N, CA, C and O atoms as a Maestro MAE file, in Angstrom:
{
 s_m_m2io_version
 :::
 2.0.0
}

f_m_ct {
 s_m_title
 :::
 protein
 m_atom[340] {
  # First column is atom index #
  i_m_mmod_type
  r_m_x_coord
  r_m_y_coord
  r_m_z_coord
  i_m_residue_number
  s_m_chain_name
  s_m_pdb_residue_name
  s_m_pdb_atom_name
  i_m_atomic_number
  :::
  1 25 -11.416 4.957 -7.281 1 A "MET " " N  " 7
  2 3 -11.887 4.372 -6.043 1 A "MET " " CA " 6
  3 2 -12.297 5.507 -5.114 1 A "MET " " C  " 6
  4 15 -11.554 6.477 -4.961 1 A "MET " " O  " 8
  5 25 -13.448 5.403 -4.501 2 A "SER " " N  " 7
  6 3 -13.949 6.468 -3.620 2 A "SER " " CA " 6
  7 2 -13.196 6.455 -2.295 2 A "SER " " C  " 6
  8 15 -12.512 5.491 -1.952 2 A "SER " " O  " 8
  9 25 -13.342 7.547 -1.570 3 A "ARG " " N  " 7
  10 3 -12.674 7.656 -0.258 3 A "ARG " " CA " 6
  11 2 -13.202 6.589 0.693 3 A "ARG " " C  " 6
  12 15 -12.447 5.994 1.461 3 A "ARG " " O  " 8
  13 25 -14.509 6.357 0.628 4 A "ARG " " N  " 7
  14 3 -15.098 5.341 1.523 4 A "ARG " " CA " 6
  15 2 -14.540 3.951 1.212 4 A "ARG " " C  " 6
  16 15 -14.214 3.187 2.121 4 A "ARG " " O  " 8
  17 25 -14.435 3.636 -0.054 5 A "ARG " " N  " 7
  18 3 -13.894 2.352 -0.474 5 A "ARG " " CA " 6
  19 2 -12.422 2.227 -0.087 5 A "ARG " " C  " 6
  20 15 -11.966 1.157 0.316 5 A "ARG " " O  " 8
  21 25 -11.677 3.343 -0.215 6 A "SER " " N  " 7
  22 3 -10.272 3.336 0.197 6 A "SER " " CA " 6
  23 2 -10.138 3.056 1.702 6 A "SER " " C  " 6
  24 15 -9.263 2.299 2.122 6 A "SER " " O  " 8
  25 25 -11.005 3.668 2.496 7 A "MET " " N  " 7
  26 3 -10.938 3.425 3.938 7 A "MET " " CA " 6
  27 2 -11.294 1.991 4.288 7 A "MET " " C  " 6
  28 15 -10.724 1.418 5.216 7 A "MET " " O  " 8
  29 25 -12.234 1.408 3.552 8 A "GLN " " N  " 7
  30 3 -12.562 0.009 3.769 8 A "GLN " " CA " 6
  31 2 -11.373 -0.887 3.430 8 A "GLN " " C  " 6
  32 15 -11.077 -1.840 4.151 8 A "GLN " " O  " 8
  33 25 -10.703 -0.576 2.336 9 A "PHE " " N  " 7
  34 3 -9.518 -1.371 1.938 9 A "PHE " " CA " 6
  35 2 -8.414 -1.219 2.988 9 A "PHE " " C  " 6
  36 15 -7.754 -2.198 3.335 9 A "PHE " " O  " 8
  37 25 -8.208 0.011 3.500 10 A "LEU " " N  " 7
  38 3 -7.167 0.226 4.495 10 A "LEU " " CA " 6
  39 2 -7.492 -0.516 5.800 10 A "LEU " " C  " 6
  40 15 -6.608 -1.100 6.427 10 A "LEU " " O  " 8
  41 25 -8.738 -0.487 6.190 11 A "ARG " " N  " 7
  42 3 -9.130 -1.240 7.414 11 A "ARG " " CA " 6
  43 2 -8.932 -2.728 7.212 11 A "ARG " " C  " 6
  44 15 -8.442 -3.420 8.104 11 A "ARG " " O  " 8
  45 25 -9.312 -3.225 6.039 12 A "ALA " " N  " 7
  46 3 -9.133 -4.632 5.738 12 A "ALA " " CA " 6
  47 2 -7.646 -4.988 5.742 12 A "ALA " " C  " 6
  48 15 -7.265 -6.036 6.263 12 A "ALA " " O  " 8
  49 25 -6.804 -4.128 5.166 13 A "ALA " " N  " 7
  50 3 -5.366 -4.369 5.151 13 A "ALA " " CA " 6
  51 2 -4.819 -4.425 6.571 13 A "ALA " " C  " 6
  52 15 -3.967 -5.261 6.873 13 A "ALA " " O  " 8
  53 25 -5.299 -3.543 7.446 14 A "ALA " " N  " 7
  54 3 -4.816 -3.528 8.836 14 A "ALA " " CA " 6
  55 2 -5.243 -4.809 9.562 14 A "ALA " " C  " 6
  56 15 -4.436 -5.413 10.268 14 A "ALA " " O  " 8
  57 25 -6.482 -5.220 9.399 15 A "VAL " " N  " 7
  58 3 -6.962 -6.429 10.067 15 A "VAL " " CA " 6
  59 2 -6.237 -7.676 9.556 15 A "VAL " " C  " 6
  60 15 -5.801 -8.523 10.336 15 A "VAL " " O  " 8
  61 25 -6.120 -7.767 8.253 16 A "VAL " " N  " 7
  62 3 -5.439 -8.932 7.660 16 A "VAL " " CA " 6
  63 2 -3.986 -8.958 8.072 16 A "VAL " " C  " 6
  64 15 -3.442 -10.024 8.358 16 A "VAL " " O  " 8
  65 25 -3.341 -7.793 8.106 17 A "GLY " " N  " 7
  66 3 -1.956 -7.706 8.533 17 A "GLY " " CA " 6
  67 2 -1.774 -8.145 9.990 17 A "GLY " " C  " 6
  68 15 -0.819 -8.847 10.325 17 A "GLY " " O  " 8
  69 25 -2.704 -7.721 10.845 18 A "LEU " " N  " 7
  70 3 -2.624 -8.129 12.253 18 A "LEU " " CA " 6
  71 2 -2.864 -9.634 12.409 18 A "LEU " " C  " 6
  72 15 -2.244 -10.270 13.261 18 A "LEU " " O  " 8
  73 25 -3.739 -10.198 11.614 19 A "CYS " " N  " 7
  74 3 -3.946 -11.671 11.658 19 A "CYS " " CA " 6
  75 2 -2.676 -12.407 11.229 19 A "CYS " " C  " 6
  76 15 -2.291 -13.402 11.844 19 A "CYS " " O  " 8
  77 25 -2.037 -11.919 10.182 20 A "GLY " " N  " 7
  78 3 -0.788 -12.513 9.740 20 A "GLY " " CA " 6
  79 2 0.298 -12.390 10.795 20 A "GLY " " C  " 6
  80 15 1.071 -13.326 11.001 20 A "GLY " " O  " 8
  81 25 0.367 -11.247 11.465 21 A "LEU " " N  " 7
  82 3 1.323 -11.043 12.540 21 A "LEU " " CA " 6
  83 2 1.043 -11.988 13.696 21 A "LEU " " C  " 6
  84 15 1.972 -12.525 14.300 21 A "LEU " " O  " 8
  85 25 -0.231 -12.194 14.007 22 A "ALA " " N  " 7
  86 3 -0.578 -13.139 15.074 22 A "ALA " " CA " 6
  87 2 -0.111 -14.556 14.740 22 A "ALA " " C  " 6
  88 15 0.351 -15.280 15.622 22 A "ALA " " O  " 8
  89 25 -0.229 -14.949 13.491 23 A "CYS " " N  " 7
  90 3 0.269 -16.271 13.061 23 A "CYS " " CA " 6
  91 2 1.777 -16.390 13.282 23 A "CYS " " C  " 6
  92 15 2.274 -17.414 13.751 23 A "CYS " " O  " 8
  93 25 2.475 -15.341 12.941 24 A "LEU " " N  " 7
  94 3 3.950 -15.364 13.100 24 A "LEU " " CA " 6
  95 2 4.345 -15.366 14.577 24 A "LEU " " C  " 6
  96 15 5.288 -16.059 14.960 24 A "LEU " " O  " 8
  97 25 3.655 -14.621 15.391 25 A "VAL " " N  " 7
  98 3 3.942 -14.593 16.827 25 A "VAL " " CA " 6
  99 2 3.669 -15.966 17.435 25 A "VAL " " C  " 6
  100 15 4.432 -16.436 18.279 25 A "VAL " " O  " 8
  101 25 2.584 -16.609 17.009 26 A "TRP " " N  " 7
  102 3 2.278 -17.948 17.500 26 A "TRP " " CA " 6
  103 2 3.434 -18.908 17.205 26 A "TRP " " C  " 6
  104 15 3.787 -19.734 18.047 26 A "TRP " " O  " 8
  105 25 4.013 -18.799 16.031 27 A "ALA " " N  " 7
  106 3 5.138 -19.668 15.684 27 A "ALA " " CA " 6
  107 2 6.358 -19.356 16.505 27 A "ALA " " C  " 6
  108 15 7.153 -20.252 16.788 27 A "ALA " " O  " 8
  109 25 6.535 -18.097 16.901 28 A "LEU " " N  " 7
  110 3 7.669 -17.750 17.753 28 A "LEU " " CA " 6
  111 2 7.481 -18.272 19.176 28 A "LEU " " C  " 6
  112 15 8.431 -18.735 19.807 28 A "LEU " " O  " 8
  113 25 6.272 -18.195 19.663 29 A "LEU " " N  " 7
  114 3 6.001 -18.639 21.042 29 A "LEU " " CA " 6
  115 2 5.891 -20.160 21.159 29 A "LEU " " C  " 6
  116 15 6.166 -20.716 22.222 29 A "LEU " " O  " 8
  117 25 5.498 -20.832 20.094 30 A "ASP " " N  " 7
  118 3 5.307 -22.278 20.091 30 A "ASP " " CA " 6
  119 2 6.034 -22.859 18.872 30 A "ASP " " C  " 6
  120 15 5.413 -23.097 17.836 30 A "ASP " " O  " 8
  121 25 7.349 -23.086 18.992 31 A "PRO " " N  " 7
  122 3 8.130 -23.453 17.807 31 A "PRO " " CA " 6
  123 2 8.021 -24.914 17.379 31 A "PRO " " C  " 6
  124 15 9.000 -25.477 16.889 31 A "PRO " " O  " 8
  125 25 6.887 -25.525 17.545 32 A "ARG " " N  " 7
  126 3 6.703 -26.885 17.025 32 A "ARG " " CA " 6
  127 2 6.473 -26.790 15.502 32 A "ARG " " C  " 6
  128 15 6.228 -25.703 14.978 32 A "ARG " " O  " 8
  129 25 6.552 -27.920 14.807 33 A "PRO " " N  " 7
  130 3 6.456 -27.862 13.334 33 A "PRO " " CA " 6
  131 2 5.117 -27.302 12.803 33 A "PRO " " C  " 6
  132 15 5.130 -26.510 11.860 33 A "PRO " " O  " 8
  133 25 3.998 -27.681 13.364 34 A "ILE " " N  " 7
  134 3 2.723 -27.224 12.810 34 A "ILE " " CA " 6
  135 2 2.558 -25.703 12.906 34 A "ILE " " C  " 6
  136 15 2.195 -25.084 11.906 34 A "ILE " " O  " 8
  137 25 2.806 -25.071 14.064 35 A "PRO " " N  " 7
  138 3 2.718 -23.604 14.081 35 A "PRO " " CA " 6
  139 2 3.696 -22.914 13.131 35 A "PRO " " C  " 6
  140 15 3.366 -21.894 12.527 35 A "PRO " " O  " 8
  141 25 4.877 -23.463 13.003 36 A "VAL " " N  " 7
  142 3 5.869 -22.845 12.116 36 A "VAL " " CA " 6
  143 2 5.431 -22.946 10.680 36 A "VAL " " C  " 6
  144 15 5.507 -21.961 9.945 36 A "VAL " " O  " 8
  145 25 4.967 -24.124 10.250 37 A "VAL " " N  " 7
  146 3 4.466 -24.306 8.889 37 A "VAL " " CA " 6
  147 2 3.270 -23.418 8.636 37 A "VAL " " C  " 6
  148 15 3.159 -22.804 7.575 37 A "VAL " " O  " 8
  149 25 2.375 -23.346 9.601 38 A "PHE " " N  " 7
  150 3 1.184 -22.495 9.487 38 A "PHE " " CA " 6
  151 2 1.577 -21.044 9.304 38 A "PHE " " C  " 6
  152 15 1.024 -20.347 8.453 38 A "PHE " " O  " 8
  153 25 2.536 -20.585 10.103 39 A "ALA " " N  " 7
  154 3 2.988 -19.197 10.007 39 A "ALA " " CA " 6
  155 2 3.681 -18.927 8.678 39 A "ALA " " C  " 6
  156 15 3.520 -17.857 8.091 39 A "ALA " " O  " 8
  157 25 4.447 -19.895 8.211 40 A "MET " " N  " 7
  158 3 5.186 -19.694 6.965 40 A "MET " " CA " 6
  159 2 4.269 -19.702 5.739 40 A "MET " " C  " 6
  160 15 4.603 -19.110 4.712 40 A "MET " " O  " 8
  161 25 3.143 -20.354 5.840 41 A "SER " " N  " 7
  162 3 2.231 -20.401 4.712 41 A "SER " " CA " 6
  163 2 1.080 -19.416 4.887 41 A "SER " " C  " 6
  164 15 0.953 -18.479 4.098 41 A "SER " " O  " 8
  165 25 0.252 -19.603 5.886 42 A "VAL " " N  " 7
  166 3 -0.910 -18.752 6.085 42 A "VAL " " CA " 6
  167 2 -0.490 -17.340 6.515 42 A "VAL " " C  " 6
  168 15 -1.008 -16.351 5.997 42 A "VAL " " O  " 8
  169 25 0.433 -17.254 7.446 43 A "GLY " " N  " 7
  170 3 0.872 -15.933 7.925 43 A "GLY " " CA " 6
  171 2 1.505 -15.098 6.810 43 A "GLY " " C  " 6
  172 15 1.258 -13.897 6.700 43 A "GLY " " O  " 8
  173 25 2.314 -15.749 5.998 44 A "GLN " " N  " 7
  174 3 2.955 -15.016 4.899 44 A "GLN " " CA " 6
  175 2 1.901 -14.631 3.855 44 A "GLN " " C  " 6
  176 15 1.958 -13.533 3.302 44 A "GLN " " O  " 8
  177 25 0.956 -15.506 3.584 45 A "GLY " " N  " 7
  178 3 -0.122 -15.165 2.657 45 A "GLY " " CA " 6
  179 2 -0.960 -14.000 3.121 45 A "GLY " " C  " 6
  180 15 -1.319 -13.131 2.327 45 A "GLY " " O  " 8
  181 25 -1.280 -13.973 4.424 46 A "LEU " " N  " 7
  182 3 -2.034 -12.865 4.971 46 A "LEU " " CA " 6
  183 2 -1.233 -11.558 4.899 46 A "LEU " " C  " 6
  184 15 -1.787 -10.502 4.593 46 A "LEU " " O  " 8
  185 25 0.051 -11.636 5.177 47 A "GLY " " N  " 7
  186 3 0.893 -10.454 5.100 47 A "GLY " " CA " 6
  187 2 0.996 -9.918 3.686 47 A "GLY " " C  " 6
  188 15 0.957 -8.705 3.475 47 A "GLY " " O  " 8
  189 25 1.128 -10.809 2.716 48 A "ALA " " N  " 7
  190 3 1.190 -10.395 1.310 48 A "ALA " " CA " 6
  191 2 -0.145 -9.793 0.854 48 A "ALA " " C  " 6
  192 15 -0.170 -8.817 0.105 48 A "ALA " " O  " 8
  193 25 -1.234 -10.376 1.307 49 A "THR " " N  " 7
  194 3 -2.542 -9.807 0.975 49 A "THR " " CA " 6
  195 2 -2.726 -8.419 1.557 49 A "THR " " C  " 6
  196 15 -3.270 -7.525 0.908 49 A "THR " " O  " 8
  197 25 -2.269 -8.250 2.782 50 A "SER " " N  " 7
  198 3 -2.336 -6.951 3.411 50 A "SER " " CA " 6
  199 2 -1.530 -5.905 2.648 50 A "SER " " C  " 6
  200 15 -1.994 -4.785 2.431 50 A "SER " " O  " 8
  201 25 -0.342 -6.275 2.250 51 A "LEU " " N  " 7
  202 3 0.501 -5.366 1.455 51 A "LEU " " CA " 6
  203 2 -0.160 -5.033 0.127 51 A "LEU " " C  " 6
  204 15 -0.145 -3.877 -0.295 51 A "LEU " " O  " 8
  205 25 -0.736 -6.019 -0.535 52 A "LEU " " N  " 7
  206 3 -1.401 -5.801 -1.811 52 A "LEU " " CA " 6
  207 2 -2.581 -4.827 -1.669 52 A "LEU " " C  " 6
  208 15 -2.751 -3.939 -2.504 52 A "LEU " " O  " 8
  209 25 -3.377 -4.987 -0.638 53 A "LEU " " N  " 7
  210 3 -4.487 -4.061 -0.401 53 A "LEU " " CA " 6
  211 2 -3.975 -2.638 -0.195 53 A "LEU " " C  " 6
  212 15 -4.537 -1.683 -0.730 53 A "LEU " " O  " 8
  213 25 -2.916 -2.511 0.577 54 A "TYR " " N  " 7
  214 3 -2.351 -1.191 0.846 54 A "TYR " " CA " 6
  215 2 -1.812 -0.552 -0.433 54 A "TYR " " C  " 6
  216 15 -2.025 0.638 -0.664 54 A "TYR " " O  " 8
  217 25 -1.124 -1.320 -1.255 55 A "VAL " " N  " 7
  218 3 -0.567 -0.787 -2.513 55 A "VAL " " CA " 6
  219 2 -1.708 -0.355 -3.448 55 A "VAL " " C  " 6
  220 15 -1.594 0.671 -4.118 55 A "VAL " " O  " 8
  221 25 -2.790 -1.113 -3.499 56 A "VAL " " N  " 7
  222 3 -3.938 -0.726 -4.325 56 A "VAL " " CA " 6
  223 2 -4.488 0.632 -3.913 56 A "VAL " " C  " 6
  224 15 -4.813 1.464 -4.760 56 A "VAL " " O  " 8
  225 25 -4.588 0.850 -2.610 57 A "VAL " " N  " 7
  226 3 -5.088 2.156 -2.124 57 A "VAL " " CA " 6
  227 2 -4.114 3.274 -2.443 57 A "VAL " " C  " 6
  228 15 -4.525 4.354 -2.867 57 A "VAL " " O  " 8
  229 25 -2.833 3.026 -2.242 58 A "VAL " " N  " 7
  230 3 -1.845 4.072 -2.519 58 A "VAL " " CA " 6
  231 2 -1.853 4.434 -4.008 58 A "VAL " " C  " 6
  232 15 -1.828 5.615 -4.354 58 A "VAL " " O  " 8
  233 25 -1.889 3.446 -4.877 59 A "LEU " " N  " 7
  234 3 -1.878 3.720 -6.309 59 A "LEU " " CA " 6
  235 2 -3.144 4.450 -6.739 59 A "LEU " " C  " 6
  236 15 -3.077 5.338 -7.590 59 A "LEU " " O  " 8
  237 25 -4.301 4.098 -6.171 60 A "SER " " N  " 7
  238 3 -5.508 4.791 -6.531 60 A "SER " " CA " 6
  239 2 -5.499 6.254 -6.043 60 A "SER " " C  " 6
  240 15 -6.043 7.136 -6.707 60 A "SER " " O  " 8
  241 25 -4.887 6.495 -4.898 61 A "GLU " " N  " 7
  242 3 -4.787 7.858 -4.400 61 A "GLU " " CA " 6
  243 2 -3.820 8.696 -5.250 61 A "GLU " " C  " 6
  244 15 -4.044 9.884 -5.483 61 A "GLU " " O  " 8
  245 25 -2.746 8.051 -5.703 62 A "VAL " " N  " 7
  246 3 -1.784 8.766 -6.557 62 A "VAL " " CA " 6
  247 2 -2.437 9.135 -7.888 62 A "VAL " " C  " 6
  248 15 -2.220 10.231 -8.404 62 A "VAL " " O  " 8
  249 25 -3.228 8.232 -8.438 63 A "ARG " " N  " 7
  250 3 -3.896 8.496 -9.691 63 A "ARG " " CA " 6
  251 2 -4.956 9.594 -9.554 63 A "ARG " " C  " 6
  252 15 -5.201 10.349 -10.495 63 A "ARG " " O  " 8
  253 25 -5.578 9.675 -8.381 64 A "ARG " " N  " 7
  254 3 -6.652 10.641 -8.166 64 A "ARG " " CA " 6
  255 2 -6.107 12.036 -7.875 64 A "ARG " " C  " 6
  256 15 -6.812 13.018 -8.109 64 A "ARG " " O  " 8
  257 25 -4.895 12.158 -7.378 65 A "ALA " " N  " 7
  258 3 -4.362 13.466 -6.988 65 A "ALA " " CA " 6
  259 2 -4.195 14.357 -8.203 65 A "ALA " " C  " 6
  260 15 -3.723 13.904 -9.246 65 A "ALA " " O  " 8
  261 25 -4.584 15.641 -8.076 66 A "PRO " " N  " 7
  262 3 -4.416 16.566 -9.190 66 A "PRO " " CA " 6
  263 2 -2.921 16.889 -9.406 66 A "PRO " " C  " 6
  264 15 -2.130 16.828 -8.465 66 A "PRO " " O  " 8
  265 25 -2.555 17.223 -10.615 67 A "PRO " " N  " 7
  266 3 -1.135 17.600 -10.825 67 A "PRO " " CA " 6
  267 2 -0.810 18.903 -10.089 67 A "PRO " " C  " 6
  268 15 -1.678 19.760 -9.925 67 A "PRO " " O  " 8
  269 25 0.428 19.047 -9.652 68 A "PRO " " N  " 7
  270 3 0.774 20.265 -8.930 68 A "PRO " " CA " 6
  271 2 0.750 21.475 -9.852 68 A "PRO " " C  " 6
  272 15 1.036 21.354 -11.043 68 A "PRO " " O  " 8
  273 25 0.410 22.644 -9.310 69 A "PRO " " N  " 7
  274 3 0.381 23.831 -10.161 69 A "PRO " " CA " 6
  275 2 1.802 24.229 -10.555 69 A "PRO " " C  " 6
  276 15 2.750 23.945 -9.823 69 A "PRO " " O  " 8
  277 25 1.956 24.881 -11.699 70 A "PRO " " N  " 7
  278 3 3.292 25.288 -12.118 70 A "PRO " " CA " 6
  279 2 3.865 26.347 -11.180 70 A "PRO " " C  " 6
  280 15 3.143 27.216 -10.691 70 A "PRO " " O  " 8
  281 25 5.158 26.264 -10.939 71 A "ASP " " N  " 7
  282 3 5.841 27.218 -10.069 71 A "ASP " " CA " 6
  283 2 6.103 28.487 -10.889 71 A "ASP " " C  " 6
  284 15 6.731 28.409 -11.944 71 A "ASP " " O  " 8
  285 25 5.635 29.651 -10.426 72 A "PRO " " N  " 7
  286 3 5.858 30.875 -11.208 72 A "PRO " " CA " 6
  287 2 7.322 31.291 -11.241 72 A "PRO " " C  " 6
  288 15 7.685 32.132 -12.064 72 A "PRO " " O  " 8
  289 25 8.176 30.746 -10.390 73 A "HIS " " N  " 7
  290 3 9.583 31.149 -10.373 73 A "HIS " " CA " 6
  291 2 10.423 30.284 -11.315 73 A "HIS " " C  " 6
  292 15 11.591 30.602 -11.539 73 A "HIS " " O  " 8
  293 25 9.876 29.215 -11.866 74 A "ASP " " N  " 7
  294 3 10.608 28.387 -12.806 74 A "ASP " " CA " 6
  295 2 10.659 29.064 -14.164 74 A "ASP " " C  " 6
  296 15 9.661 29.634 -14.605 74 A "ASP " " O  " 8
  297 25 11.819 29.011 -14.844 75 A "PRO " " N  " 7
  298 3 11.861 29.584 -16.197 75 A "PRO " " CA " 6
  299 2 11.031 28.716 -17.117 75 A "PRO " " C  " 6
  300 15 10.856 27.525 -16.860 75 A "PRO " " O  " 8
  301 25 10.509 29.311 -18.208 76 A "PRO " " N  " 7
  302 3 9.712 28.527 -19.139 76 A "PRO " " CA " 6
  303 2 10.549 27.465 -19.854 76 A "PRO " " C  " 6
  304 15 11.741 27.657 -20.094 76 A "PRO " " O  " 8
  305 25 9.928 26.378 -20.178 77 A "ASP " " N  " 7
  306 3 10.609 25.268 -20.873 77 A "ASP " " CA " 6
  307 2 10.668 25.582 -22.352 77 A "ASP " " C  " 6
  308 15 9.622 25.766 -22.974 77 A "ASP " " O  " 8
  309 25 11.882 25.653 -22.955 78 A "PRO " " N  " 7
  310 3 11.968 25.993 -24.381 78 A "PRO " " CA " 6
  311 2 11.314 24.920 -25.259 78 A "PRO " " C  " 6
  312 15 10.948 25.223 -26.394 78 A "PRO " " O  " 8
  313 25 11.159 23.722 -24.799 79 A "ALA " " N  " 7
  314 3 10.540 22.690 -25.630 79 A "ALA " " CA " 6
  315 2 9.052 22.940 -25.784 79 A "ALA " " C  " 6
  316 15 8.450 22.464 -26.747 79 A "ALA " " O  " 8
  317 25 8.435 23.682 -24.852 80 A "ASP " " N  " 7
  318 3 7.018 23.988 -24.939 80 A "ASP " " CA " 6
  319 2 6.726 25.075 -25.974 80 A "ASP " " C  " 6
  320 15 5.607 25.182 -26.477 80 A "ASP " " O  " 8
  321 25 7.725 25.864 -26.278 81 A "GLY " " N  " 7
  322 3 7.525 26.965 -27.219 81 A "GLY " " CA " 6
  323 2 6.925 28.201 -26.558 81 A "GLY " " C  " 6
  324 15 6.674 29.203 -27.226 81 A "GLY " " O  " 8
  325 25 6.700 28.135 -25.274 82 A "ALA " " N  " 7
  326 3 6.103 29.284 -24.557 82 A "ALA " " CA " 6
  327 2 7.119 30.418 -24.406 82 A "ALA " " C  " 6
  328 15 6.739 31.589 -24.386 82 A "ALA " " O  " 8
  329 25 8.402 30.080 -24.299 83 A "GLY " " N  " 7
  330 3 9.400 31.102 -24.072 83 A "GLY " " CA " 6
  331 2 9.854 31.770 -25.333 83 A "GLY " " C  " 6
  332 15 10.443 32.849 -25.258 83 A "GLY " " O  " 8
  333 25 9.615 31.193 -26.497 84 A "ALA " " N  " 7
  334 3 10.063 31.786 -27.751 84 A "ALA " " CA " 6
  335 2 9.061 32.773 -28.287 84 A "ALA " " C  " 6
  336 15 7.861 32.500 -28.299 84 A "ALA " " O  " 8
  337 25 9.545 33.938 -28.737 85 A "SER " " N  " 7
  338 3 8.656 34.936 -29.281 85 A "SER " " CA " 6
  339 2 9.102 35.319 -30.663 85 A "SER " " C  " 6
  340 15 8.472 36.162 -31.303 85 A "SER " " O  " 8
  :::
 }
 m_bond[339] {
  # First column is bond index #
  i_m_from
  i_m_to
  i_m_order
  :::
  1 1 2 1
  2 2 3 1
  3 3 4 2
  4 3 5 1
  5 5 6 1
  6 6 7 1
  7 7 8 2
  8 7 9 1
  9 9 10 1
  10 10 11 1
  11 11 12 2
  12 11 13 1
  13 13 14 1
  14 14 15 1
  15 15 16 2
  16 15 17 1
  17 17 18 1
  18 18 19 1
  19 19 20 2
  20 19 21 1
  21 21 22 1
  22 22 23 1
  23 23 24 2
  24 23 25 1
  25 25 26 1
  26 26 27 1
  27 27 28 2
  28 27 29 1
  29 29 30 1
  30 30 31 1
  31 31 32 2
  32 31 33 1
  33 33 34 1
  34 34 35 1
  35 35 36 2
  36 35 37 1
  37 37 38 1
  38 38 39 1
  39 39 40 2
  40 39 41 1
  41 41 42 1
  42 42 43 1
  43 43 44 2
  44 43 45 1
  45 45 46 1
  46 46 47 1
  47 47 48 2
  48 47 49 1
  49 49 50 1
  50 50 51 1
  51 51 52 2
  52 51 53 1
  53 53 54 1
  54 54 55 1
  55 55 56 2
  56 55 57 1
  57 57 58 1
  58 58 59 1
  59 59 60 2
  60 59 61 1
  61 61 62 1
  62 62 63 1
  63 63 64 2
  64 63 65 1
  65 65 66 1
  66 66 67 1
  67 67 68 2
  68 67 69 1
  69 69 70 1
  70 70 71 1
  71 71 72 2
  72 71 73 1
  73 73 74 1
  74 74 75 1
  75 75 76 2
  76 75 77 1
  77 77 78 1
  78 78 79 1
  79 79 80 2
  80 79 81 1
  81 81 82 1
  82 82 83 1
  83 83 84 2
  84 83 85 1
  85 85 86 1
  86 86 87 1
  87 87 88 2
  88 87 89 1
  89 89 90 1
  90 90 91 1
  91 91 92 2
  92 91 93 1
  93 93 94 1
  94 94 95 1
  95 95 96 2
  96 95 97 1
  97 97 98 1
  98 98 99 1
  99 99 100 2
  100 99 101 1
  101 101 102 1
  102 102 103 1
  103 103 104 2
  104 103 105 1
  105 105 106 1
  106 106 107 1
  107 107 108 2
  108 107 109 1
  109 109 110 1
  110 110 111 1
  111 111 112 2
  112 111 113 1
  113 113 114 1
  114 114 115 1
  115 115 116 2
  116 115 117 1
  117 117 118 1
  118 118 119 1
  119 119 120 2
  120 119 121 1
  121 121 122 1
  122 122 123 1
  123 123 124 2
  124 123 125 1
  125 125 126 1
  126 126 127 1
  127 127 128 2
  128 127 129 1
  129 129 130 1
  130 130 131 1
  131 131 132 2
  132 131 133 1
  133 133 134 1
  134 134 135 1
  135 135 136 2
  136 135 137 1
  137 137 138 1
  138 138 139 1
  139 139 140 2
  140 139 141 1
  141 141 142 1
  142 142 143 1
  143 143 144 2
  144 143 145 1
  145 145 146 1
  146 146 147 1
  147 147 148 2
  148 147 149 1
  149 149 150 1
  150 150 151 1
  151 151 152 2
  152 151 153 1
  153 153 154 1
  154 154 155 1
  155 155 156 2
  156 155 157 1
  157 157 158 1
  158 158 159 1
  159 159 160 2
  160 159 161 1
  161 161 162 1
  162 162 163 1
  163 163 164 2
  164 163 165 1
  165 165 166 1
  166 166 167 1
  167 167 168 2
  168 167 169 1
  169 169 170 1
  170 170 171 1
  171 171 172 2
  172 171 173 1
  173 173 174 1
  174 174 175 1
  175 175 176 2
  176 175 177 1
  177 177 178 1
  178 178 179 1
  179 179 180 2
  180 179 181 1
  181 181 182 1
  182 182 183 1
  183 183 184 2
  184 183 185 1
  185 185 186 1
  186 186 187 1
  187 187 188 2
  188 187 189 1
  189 189 190 1
  190 190 191 1
  191 191 192 2
  192 191 193 1
  193 193 194 1
  194 194 195 1
  195 195 196 2
  196 195 197 1
  197 197 198 1
  198 198 199 1
  199 199 200 2
  200 199 201 1
  201 201 202 1
  202 202 203 1
  203 203 204 2
  204 203 205 1
  205 205 206 1
  206 206 207 1
  207 207 208 2
  208 207 209 1
  209 209 210 1
  210 210 211 1
  211 211 212 2
  212 211 213 1
  213 213 214 1
  214 214 215 1
  215 215 216 2
  216 215 217 1
  217 217 218 1
  218 218 219 1
  219 219 220 2
  220 219 221 1
  221 221 222 1
  222 222 223 1
  223 223 224 2
  224 223 225 1
  225 225 226 1
  226 226 227 1
  227 227 228 2
  228 227 229 1
  229 229 230 1
  230 230 231 1
  231 231 232 2
  232 231 233 1
  233 233 234 1
  234 234 235 1
  235 235 236 2
  236 235 237 1
  237 237 238 1
  238 238 239 1
  239 239 240 2
  240 239 241 1
  241 241 242 1
  242 242 243 1
  243 243 244 2
  244 243 245 1
  245 245 246 1
  246 246 247 1
  247 247 248 2
  248 247 249 1
  249 249 250 1
  250 250 251 1
  251 251 252 2
  252 251 253 1
  253 253 254 1
  254 254 255 1
  255 255 256 2
  256 255 257 1
  257 257 258 1
  258 258 259 1
  259 259 260 2
  260 259 261 1
  261 261 262 1
  262 262 263 1
  263 263 264 2
  264 263 265 1
  265 265 266 1
  266 266 267 1
  267 267 268 2
  268 267 269 1
  269 269 270 1
  270 270 271 1
  271 271 272 2
  272 271 273 1
  273 273 274 1
  274 274 275 1
  275 275 276 2
  276 275 277 1
  277 277 278 1
  278 278 279 1
  279 279 280 2
  280 279 281 1
  281 281 282 1
  282 282 283 1
  283 283 284 2
  284 283 285 1
  285 285 286 1
  286 286 287 1
  287 287 288 2
  288 287 289 1
  289 289 290 1
  290 290 291 1
  291 291 292 2
  292 291 293 1
  293 293 294 1
  294 294 295 1
  295 295 296 2
  296 295 297 1
  297 297 298 1
  298 298 299 1
  299 299 300 2
  300 299 301 1
  301 301 302 1
  302 302 303 1
  303 303 304 2
  304 303 305 1
  305 305 306 1
  306 306 307 1
  307 307 308 2
  308 307 309 1
  309 309 310 1
  310 310 311 1
  311 311 312 2
  312 311 313 1
  313 313 314 1
  314 314 315 1
  315 315 316 2
  316 315 317 1
  317 317 318 1
  318 318 319 1
  319 319 320 2
  320 319 321 1
  321 321 322 1
  322 322 323 1
  323 323 324 2
  324 323 325 1
  325 325 326 1
  326 326 327 1
  327 327 328 2
  328 327 329 1
  329 329 330 1
  330 330 331 1
  331 331 332 2
  332 331 333 1
  333 333 334 1
  334 334 335 1
  335 335 336 2
  336 335 337 1
  337 337 338 1
  338 338 339 1
  339 339 340 2
  :::
 }
}
């Protein structure tokens, strides 16, 4: 996933998350049955979608990151055969 696409996903996650939060706040301010049911279904769905978008971006960034360079102060691993002469 490109950096531009990642930013679009992150923006979408933020907007969707804020919409879900607005649904939940509405249910807190107006505790009648319809707002509460709306918040519990639509608000929770929006929050889960926001989390899913965020996790997709995080996993794509983890996959794209290069492996860390070896530490020169670590002893060689005998299983690699590099330390045996």
